[in-house]
C-alpha positions, 0 to 999 in steps of 0.5 A: 500500499502506497500512501503518497504525500501532497506536494509541499509548496514553497512559501515563496511560490505564487499560487495558483500558477496556471493558465486560468490564474495568472500570476501577474508581472515578474519583479522588473518586468515592464508593465503595460500602460493602463489607466485606473481610478484614483481614491477620488474617482478621477482617471490616472494613466499610469505612464503620464503620472510617472513622467518618465520616472520609475514606479513602485506598483503593489497588487493587493489580492483580497481574501474576499472574492 
């Protein structure tokens, strides 16, 4: 009788890593241009707002769906 243990997933691995659930951009990857509303509901274009400077973009995934 064989008892197979489930695969241990490292804590640093982004989940789920399938084509149905893309993990997002890698660290250092160039982002496509996008426009999103700010906290006041005004549209902000990512490229124009940076004015050519570097930016840190943080994607926060909610635990509620």
